[in-house]
C-alpha positions in Angstrom: 131.3 151.7 143.0 131.5 150.3 139.4 128.4 149.4 137.7 127.9 145.9 136.5 128.7 145.5 132.9 126.3 143.1 131.3 127.8 140.1 129.1 127.1 140.6 125.6 127.7 136.8 124.8 125.8 134.0 125.9 127.1 132.0 128.9 128.8 128.6 128.0 126.6 125.6 128.3 127.3 123.6 131.6 129.8 120.8 130.8 127.8 118.4 132.9 124.9 118.7 130.3 127.0 118.7 127.3 127.7 115.6 125.3 130.3 117.3 123.2 133.1 119.7 124.2 132.2 123.1 125.4 133.1 125.9 123.2 133.9 129.5 124.4 136.1 132.4 123.5 138.3 132.2 126.7 139.0 129.7 129.5 140.2 131.2 132.9 141.7 128.8 135.4 141.3 129.7 139.1 138.9 131.9 141.1 141.3 133.8 143.2 142.1 137.5 142.8 143.8 137.0 139.4 141.1 134.8 137.9 138.1 136.9 139.0 139.9 140.1 138.0 140.5 138.6 134.5 136.9 137.4 134.2 135.7 141.1 135.0 138.0 142.5 132.4 136.9 140.1 129.7 133.2 140.8 130.9 133.8 144.5 130.3 135.1 143.7 126.8 132.2 141.5 125.9 134.2 138.3 125.5 132.8 135.1 126.3 134.4 132.9 129.0 134.2 130.1 131.3 136.2 129.9 134.6 137.4 126.3 135.8 137.9 126.0 139.6 139.3 122.9 141.0 137.3 123.5 144.5 133.7 123.8 145.2 133.8 127.5 146.0 135.6 130.7 144.8 138.5 132.3 146.7 141.8 130.7 145.9 144.3 130.9 148.7 141.9 132.8 150.8 139.4 129.9 150.6 142.0 127.2 151.5 143.8 129.0 154.4 141.8 129.3 157.4 144.5 128.7 160.0 144.2 130.5 163.4 145.4 134.2 162.8 145.5 134.0 159.0 145.8 137.5 157.5 147.3 139.4 154.6 150.7 141.1 155.1 149.9 143.7 152.5 147.8 146.8 153.5 144.1 146.2 153.2 143.4 149.4 151.1 145.9 148.1 148.6 144.9 144.4 148.7 141.7 144.9 146.7 140.8 145.8 143.2 141.1 149.4 142.3 137.9 149.2 140.5 136.0 147.6 143.4 137.4 149.5 146.5 136.2 148.5 150.1 136.3 151.6 152.3 135.4 149.8 155.6 138.2 147.4 156.0 138.3 146.5 159.8 141.9 146.3 160.0 145.0 147.8 158.4 146.0 144.2 157.4 142.9 142.2 156.9 142.0 138.7 158.3 141.2 135.8 156.1 137.4 135.7 156.6 136.9 139.3 155.7 139.1 139.0 152.5 137.3 135.9 151.5 134.0 137.8 152.2 135.1 140.7 149.8 135.9 138.0 147.0 132.3 136.6 147.5 130.8 140.0 147.1 132.8 140.8 144.1 131.7 137.5 142.6 128.0 138.1 143.2 128.1 141.8 142.2 129.4 140.9 138.8 127.3 137.9 138.4 130.5 135.5 137.8 129.3 132.6 139.6 127.2 131.4 136.5 130.4 131.2 134.4 132.3 129.1 136.9 132.6 125.3 136.6 133.3 124.0 140.2 135.1 120.9 140.8 137.0 121.1 137.7 140.7 120.6 138.3 142.5 121.4 134.9 145.2 118.6 134.3 146.2 119.1 130.8 145.8 121.5 127.8 147.1 121.4 124.2 147.1 123.7 121.3 145.7 122.5 117.9 147.8 124.0 115.1 144.9 123.3 112.6 142.0 124.6 114.5 144.1 127.5 116.2 142.4 126.6 119.3 143.2 125.3 122.9 141.7 122.0 124.1 141.6 122.1 127.9 140.8 118.9 129.8 139.8 118.6 133.6 140.2 115.6 135.8 136.6 114.7 135.6 136.7 114.1 132.1 135.4 117.2 130.6 136.8 119.1 127.6 136.6 122.9 126.7 137.7 124.4 123.5 138.7 128.2 123.4 140.6 130.7 121.4 142.4 132.0 124.6 143.6 130.2 127.7 144.6 132.3 130.7 145.9 130.8 134.0 144.7 132.8 137.1 146.3 130.0 139.3 148.6 131.6 141.7 151.7 130.1 143.4 150.1 129.6 146.8 147.5 126.6 146.2 149.7 123.5 146.3 150.8 122.8 149.9 154.5 121.6 150.2 155.1 118.7 152.6 158.4 118.0 153.8 160.0 114.6 152.9 160.6 113.4 156.5 161.1 109.7 157.4 158.1 108.3 159.1 155.8 111.2 158.4 152.8 108.7 157.8 153.6 106.8 161.1 152.3 109.5 163.4 149.4 108.2 165.2 147.7 111.7 166.1 146.2 114.5 164.0 148.6 116.0 161.4 147.9 118.5 158.7 149.1 121.4 156.6 148.5 124.8 157.6 146.6 125.3 154.2 144.4 122.3 155.1 143.7 123.2 158.8 141.5 120.6 160.7 139.2 122.7 162.7 137.7 119.6 164.3 141.1 119.1 166.3 141.0 120.6 169.7 144.4 122.0 170.7 143.7 123.1 174.2 145.9 121.2 176.7 147.6 119.5 173.8 151.4 119.0 172.9 151.6 120.7 169.5 154.3 120.5 167.1 154.8 123.3 164.4 157.2 122.5 161.7 158.3 125.7 159.8 159.0 129.6 160.7 157.6 131.0 157.5 154.7 133.4 156.9 152.0 131.0 158.2 153.8 129.8 161.2 154.4 133.5 162.5 150.7 134.0 162.5 149.7 130.6 164.0 152.2 130.5 166.8 151.0 133.5 168.7 147.2 132.4 168.1 147.6 129.1 169.6 150.4 129.4 172.3 147.8 130.4 174.8 145.8 127.3 174.4 148.3 124.6 174.2 149.9 122.9 177.0 153.3 122.7 175.2 154.4 124.2 171.9 157.4 122.8 169.8 158.6 125.1 167.2 160.9 123.4 164.7 163.1 126.2 162.8 165.4 125.4 159.8 166.0 129.1 159.0 164.9 132.0 160.9 163.0 134.9 159.1 163.6 138.4 159.4 160.5 139.8 161.0 159.5 143.5 161.3 156.9 144.8 163.9 153.5 145.3 162.7 150.7 147.0 164.5 147.2 145.8 163.4 144.4 147.3 165.6 141.0 147.6 164.5 140.2 150.8 162.4 138.0 153.2 164.4 134.4 153.4 162.9 134.8 157.2 162.3 137.9 156.6 160.0 136.0 153.8 158.2 133.1 156.3 157.5 135.5 159.0 156.5 137.2 156.6 154.0 133.5 155.9 152.5 132.2 159.5 152.6 135.1 162.0 152.0 135.8 162.6 148.5 139.2 161.5 147.4 140.2 160.2 150.7 140.2 156.4 149.7 141.9 157.0 146.5 144.7 159.2 148.2 145.3 156.6 151.0 145.7 153.9 148.5 148.1 156.0 146.4 150.2 156.7 149.5 150.3 152.9 150.6 151.2 152.0 146.9 154.2 154.3 146.5 155.3 153.4 149.9 155.4 149.8 148.9 157.3 150.8 145.6 159.8 153.0 147.6 160.5 150.0 149.8 161.2 147.8 146.8 163.4 150.6 145.2 165.4 151.1 148.2 166.1 147.5 148.8 167.4 147.0 145.1 168.9 150.4 144.2 170.0 151.4 147.8 171.3 148.3 149.6 172.8 150.3 152.5 169.3 150.9 153.7 169.2 147.3 154.4 171.4 147.7 157.4 168.6 150.1 159.0 166.0 147.3 158.2 168.1 144.7 159.9 168.6 147.0 162.9 164.9 147.6 163.2 164.4 143.8 163.1 167.0 143.0 165.8 165.4 145.7 168.0 162.1 143.7 167.6 163.8 140.7 168.9 165.5 142.3 171.8 162.3 144.0 173.1 160.6 140.6 173.0 163.1 138.1 173.8 165.1 138.5 177.0 167.0 135.2 176.8 170.4 135.6 175.0 170.7 132.2 173.7 167.1 132.3 172.2 167.8 135.6 170.6 170.9 134.1 168.9 168.9 131.4 167.5 166.3 134.0 166.1 168.6 136.2 164.3 169.2 135.2 160.6 172.6 134.7 159.2 171.9 136.2 155.9 171.2 139.8 154.7 167.4 141.1 155.0 165.7 140.8 151.6 167.4 137.4 150.6 164.1 135.9 151.9 160.6 137.2 152.2 160.6 139.7 155.1 157.7 138.9 157.6 155.6 141.1 159.6 154.5 140.4 163.3 154.6 142.1 166.5 153.5 139.1 168.5 155.7 136.3 167.0 158.7 136.8 169.1 156.7 137.3 172.3 155.1 133.8 171.5 158.5 132.3 171.0 159.7 133.4 174.2 156.5 132.2 176.1 157.5 129.5 178.6 155.4 126.9 176.8 157.5 127.3 173.7 160.6 125.3 172.8 162.4 126.7 169.7 164.1 123.6 168.1 166.9 124.3 165.7 168.2 120.6 165.4 167.2 119.2 162.2 164.3 116.5 162.2 165.6 112.9 162.0 162.3 111.2 161.7 158.8 111.2 162.8 157.5 108.5 165.0 154.1 107.3 166.2 154.2 109.5 169.2 156.3 112.4 168.4 159.5 113.7 166.5 163.1 112.7 166.7 165.9 115.3 166.0 169.4 114.5 164.8 171.0 115.2 168.3 169.0 112.0 169.5 166.3 113.9 171.5 162.8 112.4 171.2 159.9 115.0 171.9 156.2 113.7 172.3 153.6 115.5 170.5 149.8 115.2 170.2 149.3 117.2 167.1 151.6 118.1 164.2 151.1 121.2 162.1 153.2 121.6 158.9 153.8 125.3 158.4 155.9 124.4 155.4 154.7 126.7 152.7 153.7 125.7 149.0 155.1 124.6 145.7 156.0 128.0 144.4 158.9 127.6 142.1 157.5 124.4 140.5 153.8 125.2 140.5 153.7 125.5 136.7 154.6 121.7 136.4 151.2 120.5 137.8 149.3 121.0 134.5 150.5 119.6 131.2 150.4 122.2 128.6 151.4 121.6 125.0 151.8 124.5 122.6 152.8 124.8 119.0 153.6 121.4 117.2 152.8 119.6 120.4 155.9 121.0 122.5 155.7 120.5 126.2 156.0 123.8 127.9 157.5 122.1 131.0 160.1 120.3 129.0 161.1 123.5 127.3 161.3 125.5 130.5 163.3 122.6 132.1 165.6 122.5 129.1 166.0 126.4 128.5 165.1 127.9 131.8 161.8 129.5 132.8 160.8 132.7 130.8 157.9 134.3 129.1 157.2 137.0 126.6 156.7 140.3 128.4 156.5 138.6 131.7 153.3 136.7 131.2 152.4 135.2 127.6 154.1 131.8 127.5 156.5 130.9 124.6 155.3 128.5 122.0 151.9 128.8 123.3 149.7 131.2 121.1 147.0 133.1 122.8 147.9 131.5 126.2 149.2 133.6 129.3 149.3 133.7 132.9 148.1 136.4 135.4 151.4 135.8 137.2 154.9 135.7 135.7 156.2 132.1 135.3 159.2 133.0 137.6 158.3 133.4 141.4 157.2 136.8 142.4 154.7 138.9 144.1 152.5 140.6 141.4 149.5 141.3 143.8 149.8 144.9 143.6 149.9 144.9 139.9 147.0 142.8 139.4 144.8 144.3 142.0 145.2 147.5 140.1 
């Protein structure tokens, strides 16, 4: 395990106690994997920083998403910092509580909590051409001045709610999967799940055994490959911890396996036929009803949308208590949902598994760079782009841990 590197600069004065702007070398936005990883990197370099976090705890998407069955679809031994490995992951694909606990442990080990300003939502930042500094403002009225501005905010933190007529008229509990209301009892209820993406395929198998009736509203079916996720035997976990080089070897094999898959999909498109055949086999073995199978098979090539992983989703869809609805939703009423074919289905609870603002997440913070140019205006005018992937145009000493275009950089940033 890596030893803690002590900060060589004084921690910033807490903004709540400061009558003037807080000055520091770097401002980091967010405390998910990206923000924490960047903080540790700066700490090792002896660079002073403050981390601005909109919530009251660390964790990013793994703090926010706590819905039933929430888990990572990237192998556990890859979904962790290379400098802070965890040998005793309980499952090949870890569940949310363990991942969040891992991030909490990293935060405590490196003493990052004292550099974090919680409940500090960044709503704007501008570059001062004369001072050559960033002025960062939070929604609670605080100001930070820094030489460097680094966004560790990922693309999975702003829930996307569908624009459906009557959405606010529903009388029962209704919530987004990223804002799961654990006070709502689902047992014996008629539950409507809107969406069939990465969250839905984890939620549906978890709740179908509890509910009286499950309505699953599908716009576009996903390609789903089987995924086994048994508990890793204790002996294997001990070997990962104690056998020299085993942990690094396993991570390396997983890494290149993931890279090979990406290479095959982009450079050898004929391989997609085999993946599609495997996905269709996954449907046939779980769903006996031909009409239901027809609704579940996508009409686009595998890889055009994110490929999902589950060995339990199709079985849950085929459960007698589940109705797969493919007609578009016309409106939501006080007691249920109307579809365009004129059918009204009563519901006690509505779950919106409708994803996040991914492609437009950059628009939620106003950033002005050189000569006061608005970054969003520039990207809207010229298209989204950045120098070498991450540094933002016309924004000196400002960059993001994620490239501005949608993508999945988890492997790169966990390394």
